[in-house]
C-alpha positions as CSV (number, residue, x, y, z in Angstrom):
1,M,20.0,0.3,11.8
2,S,16.9,1.9,13.5
3,I,17.1,5.6,13.7
4,E,15.3,7.4,16.6
5,I,14.2,11.0,16.1
6,E,13.9,13.4,19.0
7,I,10.3,14.5,19.1
8,G,10.9,16.8,22.1
9,R,13.3,16.7,25.0
10,G,11.2,14.1,26.8
11,K,10.3,11.8,24.0
12,R,12.0,10.0,21.1
13,G,10.5,7.9,18.4
14,R,11.6,5.6,15.6
15,R,11.1,6.8,12.0
16,A,8.6,4.5,10.3
17,F,7.4,4.4,6.7
18,T,4.1,3.9,4.9
19,L,3.8,2.0,1.6
20,D,3.6,5.4,-0.1
21,D,7.0,6.2,1.3
22,V,8.8,3.3,-0.5
23,A,9.2,2.3,-4.1
24,V,10.3,-0.9,-5.9
25,I,13.1,-0.3,-8.3
26,P,13.9,-2.4,-11.5
27,A,17.0,-4.6,-11.8
28,R,19.3,-5.5,-14.7
29,R,17.2,-8.6,-15.6
30,T,13.6,-8.7,-16.7
31,R,11.3,-11.7,-17.2
32,D,8.3,-12.7,-19.3
33,P,5.2,-12.3,-17.0
34,R,4.0,-15.7,-18.2
35,D,7.0,-17.2,-16.5
36,V,6.2,-15.7,-13.1
37,S,4.4,-17.8,-10.5
38,I,2.3,-16.1,-7.7
39,D,1.2,-19.4,-6.2
40,W,0.9,-19.5,-2.4
41,Q,0.8,-22.5,-0.1
42,I,0.0,-22.4,3.6
43,D,0.0,-25.7,5.5
44,A,-1.6,-28.3,3.2
45,Y,-3.5,-25.7,1.1
46,T,-2.3,-24.3,-2.2
47,F,-3.7,-21.3,-4.0
48,D,-3.2,-19.9,-7.4
49,L,-3.3,-16.4,-5.9
50,P,-1.7,-15.0,-2.8
51,F,-4.8,-13.0,-2.1
52,I,-7.1,-13.5,1.0
53,A,-10.5,-11.8,1.0
54,A,-11.0,-10.0,4.3
55,P,-13.8,-11.2,6.6
56,M,-16.0,-8.2,6.1
57,D,-19.7,-8.2,5.3
58,S,-19.3,-5.6,2.6
59,L,-17.3,-8.0,0.4
60,M,-17.7,-11.6,1.7
61,S,-20.9,-13.6,1.6
62,P,-20.9,-17.3,1.2
63,E,-21.5,-16.8,-2.5
64,T,-18.6,-14.4,-3.0
65,A,-16.3,-16.5,-0.9
66,I,-17.1,-19.4,-3.2
67,A,-16.6,-17.2,-6.3
68,F,-13.2,-15.9,-5.0
69,G,-12.1,-19.4,-4.1
70,R,-12.9,-20.6,-7.7
71,L,-10.7,-17.7,-9.0
72,G,-7.8,-19.1,-7.0
73,G,-7.9,-17.0,-3.8
74,L,-9.1,-17.6,-0.2
75,G,-12.3,-16.1,0.9
76,V,-12.8,-15.7,4.7
77,L,-16.3,-15.4,6.0
78,D,-16.9,-13.2,9.1
79,L,-18.6,-15.6,11.5
80,E,-19.8,-12.6,13.6
81,G,-21.3,-10.9,10.6
82,L,-24.8,-10.6,9.3
83,W,-24.6,-14.1,7.7
84,T,-24.5,-15.7,11.1
85,R,-27.0,-13.4,12.7
86,Y,-29.9,-13.5,10.2
87,E,-31.4,-16.3,8.1
88,D,-31.8,-13.7,5.3
89,P,-29.4,-10.8,5.7
90,Q,-30.2,-9.2,2.3
91,P,-32.7,-6.6,3.6
92,Y,-30.2,-5.4,6.2
93,L,-27.4,-5.2,3.6
94,D,-29.8,-3.1,1.4
95,E,-30.6,-0.9,4.3
96,I,-27.0,-0.3,5.3
97,A,-26.2,0.8,1.7
98,S,-29.1,3.3,1.8
99,L,-28.4,4.9,5.2
100,P,-27.5,8.6,5.5
101,A,-23.9,9.1,6.7
102,E,-25.0,10.8,9.8
103,T,-27.1,7.9,11.1
104,A,-25.2,5.0,9.6
105,T,-23.1,4.1,12.7
106,A,-26.1,4.1,15.1
107,R,-28.3,2.0,12.9
108,M,-25.5,-0.5,12.2
109,Q,-25.0,-0.9,15.9
110,E,-28.7,-1.8,16.1
111,I,-28.6,-4.2,13.2
112,Y,-25.5,-6.0,14.5
113,A,-27.0,-6.4,18.0
114,E,-28.9,-9.5,16.8
115,P,-27.3,-12.5,18.5
116,I,-25.0,-14.9,16.6
117,K,-26.6,-18.2,15.9
118,P,-24.4,-21.3,15.9
119,A,-26.7,-23.1,13.5
120,L,-26.1,-20.4,10.9
121,I,-22.3,-20.7,11.4
122,T,-22.6,-24.4,10.5
123,A,-24.9,-23.7,7.6
124,R,-22.8,-21.0,6.0
125,L,-19.6,-22.9,6.3
126,Q,-21.2,-26.0,4.9
127,Q,-22.5,-24.0,1.9
128,I,-18.9,-23.1,1.1
129,R,-17.6,-26.6,1.7
130,D,-20.3,-28.0,-0.6
131,A,-19.0,-25.8,-3.4
132,G,-15.6,-27.5,-3.3
133,V,-13.4,-24.6,-2.3
134,T,-11.2,-24.1,0.8
135,V,-13.3,-23.1,3.8
136,A,-12.1,-20.3,6.1
137,G,-14.0,-18.5,8.8
138,S,-13.0,-15.7,11.2
139,L,-13.8,-14.8,14.8
140,T,-12.4,-12.1,17.1
141,P,-10.4,-13.2,20.1
142,Q,-13.4,-12.2,22.3
143,R,-15.8,-14.6,20.5
144,T,-13.4,-17.5,19.8
145,Q,-13.9,-19.1,23.2
146,E,-17.6,-19.1,22.6
147,H,-17.9,-20.4,19.1
148,W,-14.6,-22.2,18.1
149,R,-16.0,-25.6,18.6
150,T,-19.0,-24.9,16.3
151,V,-16.6,-23.6,13.7
152,V,-14.3,-26.7,13.8
153,E,-17.1,-29.2,13.9
154,A,-18.6,-27.5,10.8
155,G,-15.4,-28.5,8.9
156,V,-13.4,-25.3,8.5
157,D,-10.1,-25.8,6.8
158,L,-8.4,-22.6,8.0
159,F,-9.3,-20.8,11.2
160,V,-8.7,-17.0,11.4
161,I,-8.6,-15.1,14.7
162,R,-8.7,-11.5,13.6
163,G,-9.0,-8.3,15.7
164,T,-7.8,-4.7,15.6
165,T,-4.8,-6.0,17.6
166,V,-4.2,-9.5,18.9
167,S,-1.6,-10.3,21.5
168,A,-0.3,-13.6,22.7
169,E,-0.6,-12.3,26.3
170,H,-3.8,-10.5,27.2
171,V,-4.0,-9.4,30.9
172,S,-7.4,-9.0,32.4
173,T,-8.7,-8.9,36.0
174,G,-12.3,-9.6,34.8
175,D,-12.4,-12.1,32.0
176,E,-10.5,-15.3,31.4
177,P,-8.3,-14.5,28.4
178,L,-7.9,-16.7,25.4
179,N,-4.7,-18.7,25.8
180,L,-3.6,-18.7,22.2
181,K,-0.7,-21.1,22.6
182,Q,-2.8,-23.7,24.3
183,F,-5.7,-23.1,21.9
184,I,-3.7,-23.4,18.7
185,Y,-1.8,-26.5,20.1
186,E,-5.1,-28.3,20.8
187,L,-6.8,-27.3,17.5
188,D,-6.7,-29.7,14.6
189,V,-6.7,-26.9,11.9
190,P,-4.1,-24.3,11.0
191,V,-4.7,-20.9,12.5
192,I,-4.0,-17.4,11.1
193,V,-3.9,-14.8,13.8
194,G,-3.5,-11.0,14.0
195,G,-3.2,-8.1,13.7
196,A,0.3,-7.5,14.9
197,A,2.4,-4.5,14.0
198,T,5.7,-4.8,15.8
199,Y,8.6,-7.2,15.8
200,T,8.0,-8.3,19.4
201,A,4.3,-8.8,19.1
202,A,4.6,-10.8,16.0
203,L,7.4,-13.0,17.5
204,H,5.2,-13.9,20.4
205,L,2.3,-14.8,18.1
206,M,4.6,-17.0,16.1
207,R,5.6,-18.8,19.2
208,T,1.9,-19.8,19.8
209,G,2.1,-22.1,16.8
210,A,0.1,-19.9,14.4
211,A,0.5,-20.8,10.7
212,G,0.3,-17.2,9.7
213,V,0.4,-13.7,11.3
214,L,-1.7,-10.8,10.0
215,V,0.2,-7.6,9.9
216,G,-1.5,-4.2,10.3
217,F,-3.1,-1.8,12.7
218,G,-5.5,1.0,11.9
219,G,-4.5,1.3,8.2
220,G,-7.6,0.1,6.4
221,A,-9.8,2.3,4.3
222,T,-12.7,2.0,6.8
223,S,-10.6,2.3,10.0
224,T,-10.7,5.4,12.2
225,T,-8.5,3.8,14.9
226,R,-5.9,6.6,14.2
227,Q,-8.5,9.3,15.0
228,S,-10.3,7.5,17.9
229,L,-7.4,5.9,19.7
230,G,-4.3,7.7,18.3
231,I,-2.8,4.3,17.4
232,H,-1.5,3.6,13.9
233,V,1.6,1.8,12.5
234,P,2.8,2.6,9.0
235,M,2.5,-0.5,6.9
236,A,5.9,-0.7,5.2
237,S,7.8,-0.6,8.4
238,A,5.3,-3.0,10.1
239,I,5.6,-5.6,7.4
240,A,9.4,-5.4,7.3
241,D,9.5,-5.7,11.1
242,V,7.3,-8.8,11.1
243,H,9.3,-10.3,8.2
244,A,12.4,-9.9,10.4
245,A,10.6,-11.6,13.3
246,R,9.8,-14.5,11.1
247,R,13.4,-14.8,10.0
248,D,14.5,-14.9,13.7
249,Y,11.8,-17.3,14.7
250,M,12.9,-19.7,12.0
251,D,16.3,-19.7,13.6
252,E,14.9,-20.1,17.0
253,S,12.5,-22.9,16.0
254,G,14.8,-24.9,13.8
255,G,13.2,-23.9,10.5
256,R,9.4,-23.5,11.2
257,Y,8.0,-21.1,8.6
258,V,5.2,-18.7,9.6
259,H,3.5,-16.8,6.9
260,V,3.5,-13.0,7.0
261,I,0.2,-11.7,5.7
262,A,-0.3,-7.9,5.1
263,D,-3.7,-6.8,6.2
264,G,-4.9,-3.2,5.7
265,G,-4.2,-0.2,3.5
266,L,-3.9,-2.3,0.3
267,G,-6.4,-0.5,-1.9
268,T,-4.4,-0.6,-5.2
269,S,-2.2,-3.1,-7.0
270,G,0.8,-0.9,-6.3
271,D,0.2,-1.2,-2.6
272,I,-0.1,-5.0,-3.0
273,V,3.2,-5.1,-4.9
274,K,5.0,-3.1,-2.3
275,A,3.6,-5.3,0.5
276,F,5.2,-8.3,-1.1
277,A,8.5,-6.4,-1.5
278,M,8.5,-5.6,2.2
279,G,8.3,-9.3,3.0
280,S,4.7,-10.5,2.8
281,D,3.8,-14.0,1.7
282,A,0.2,-13.1,1.1
283,V,-2.1,-10.1,1.4
284,M,-5.6,-9.7,2.9
285,L,-7.7,-7.4,0.8
286,G,-10.8,-5.4,1.7
287,S,-11.6,-2.3,-0.3
288,A,-9.8,-3.7,-3.3
289,L,-12.4,-6.4,-3.6
290,A,-15.4,-4.4,-2.2
291,R,-15.5,-2.6,-5.5
292,A,-16.7,-5.8,-7.3
293,E,-20.2,-5.8,-8.8
294,E,-21.0,-9.0,-6.8
295,A,-19.9,-7.5,-3.4
296,P,-22.8,-7.5,-0.9
297,G,-22.1,-3.9,0.1
298,K,-23.3,-2.6,-3.2
299,G,-20.5,0.0,-3.5
300,F,-20.3,0.6,0.3
301,H,-17.6,-0.8,2.5
302,W,-17.3,-1.3,6.3
303,G,-15.6,-3.5,8.8
304,P,-16.6,-4.8,12.2
305,E,-15.1,-1.8,14.0
306,A,-17.8,0.3,12.3
307,H,-20.6,-1.1,14.5
308,H,-18.8,-1.8,17.8
309,R,-21.5,-1.4,20.4
310,S,-19.7,1.1,22.7
311,L,-16.6,2.4,20.9
312,P,-16.8,2.4,17.1
313,R,-13.4,2.7,15.4
314,G,-14.5,2.5,11.8
315,R,-17.0,3.8,9.4
316,R,-19.1,2.9,6.4
317,I,-17.6,4.5,3.3
318,E,-18.8,4.6,-0.3
319,I,-16.2,3.3,-2.8
320,G,-18.5,2.5,-5.7
321,T,-18.5,-0.6,-8.0
322,I,-16.3,-0.8,-11.0
323,A,-16.2,-4.3,-12.5
324,P,-17.0,-8.0,-11.9
325,L,-14.9,-9.8,-9.3
326,E,-13.0,-11.7,-12.0
327,N,-11.9,-8.5,-13.7
328,L,-10.7,-7.0,-10.5
329,V,-8.6,-10.1,-9.8
330,N,-7.5,-11.3,-13.3
331,G,-8.4,-8.6,-15.7
332,P,-8.8,-7.3,-18.3
333,G,-8.5,-4.0,-16.7
334,H,-10.2,-0.8,-17.7
335,S,-8.8,1.5,-15.0
336,A,-5.2,2.9,-15.0
337,I,-5.0,3.6,-11.3
338,G,-4.4,0.1,-9.9
339,E,-7.9,-1.0,-9.2
340,M,-8.2,-3.9,-11.7
341,N,-6.2,-7.0,-12.7
342,L,-4.5,-7.2,-9.4
343,A,-2.9,-10.5,-10.2
344,G,-1.6,-9.3,-13.6
345,S,-0.1,-6.2,-11.9
346,L,1.7,-8.3,-9.4
347,R,3.1,-10.6,-12.2
348,K,4.1,-7.6,-14.3
349,A,6.0,-6.0,-11.3
350,M,7.8,-9.2,-10.5
351,A,8.7,-9.7,-14.2
352,T,9.9,-6.1,-14.5
353,T,12.3,-6.6,-11.6
354,G,13.4,-10.1,-12.7
355,Y,11.8,-12.4,-10.1
356,V,9.9,-15.6,-10.8
357,D,8.3,-16.4,-7.4
358,L,7.1,-14.5,-4.4
359,K,9.8,-15.6,-1.9
360,E,12.5,-14.4,-4.3
361,F,10.6,-11.1,-4.8
362,Q,10.8,-10.4,-1.1
363,R,14.5,-9.6,-1.8
364,V,13.8,-7.0,-4.4
365,D,15.6,-3.6,-4.0
366,V,13.5,-0.7,-2.7
367,V,14.1,3.0,-2.1
368,V,12.6,5.4,0.4
369,S,11.0,8.0,-1.8
370,P,8.1,9.9,0.0
371,Y,5.6,10.7,-2.7
372,Q,3.1,13.6,-2.4
373,T,0.2,13.3,-4.7
374,P,-0.7,16.6,-6.3
375,S,-4.1,17.8,-5.1
376,N,-5.5,17.8,-8.6
377,V,-4.8,14.2,-9.3
378,E,-7.4,11.6,-8.5
379,V,-6.3,8.6,-6.3
């Protein structure tokens, strides 16, 4: 039952929880981690790992998308990023990594002002396809109308429509909004869409025919949406709400399954484990993969909100590099704070609680246990 708290005499609000507020608890049965499966399938595509690399220039280039795909995950290329604006984006990536913090936003706005070139969209996606891995590209709702045909004709396998928030019903007196239901119905490829952070918003997105819904709003490491707009939804409650929307939509639709994909605030393996415990089918990772030695950001991490031309709601942050991509994903790990061997950590958590696949693990018992990290402990 949802409990509302009186904030003041004129306003009440529902208590919501972050991933730090919840904890997975062990059960009476344990398993051998080698018997645990973390396979994930969406539509006709099966992956060894339930990990999606976020469409962010700091971690996904065509080369790293290919490398991540070969490791068993799904890499998503930002089709509004540097790789579709410049024939050779390396000098600009190098410059972004060298910018002083006080001028980074303004200079990134200038760099990303270069127009998107449809020919580069085609070339980058073809490069990934030629490598033999699943091809996925992302556009914002605002750019989907303009470039979707180029993306589909290039042979994309999965199409991602990703924004800070995406609604099934956008009202505008100036621009013709993207009709998601009509668009997805007419498209020949499965679509993942989001973010959504509430039961109602997710239910409406599921009704558009989306194959997956991204869950999250303002919770990523680079996001400043909470500071700039005052909008933020704690991830544990958001995932659980969207998980409930999926359950109800299955009843409503006669069994159609829409994948719940947590997106944002998943910087450690513990966060990833708890996202699955809350009801996720897969997770979209940003900072967790931007630490890879191969990442284009060279130890810096930023999202598209960081260079918005008029209202930036993100920033470039320095997170460092710690290991090759394969070690981050599959180990072996040389860090004890949940930064490496993300797949092994998930398998270990599932084995410790007695579950052998991800859908079963969504039923694991959890407790609400707000945890305050001591100021002298590094996180």
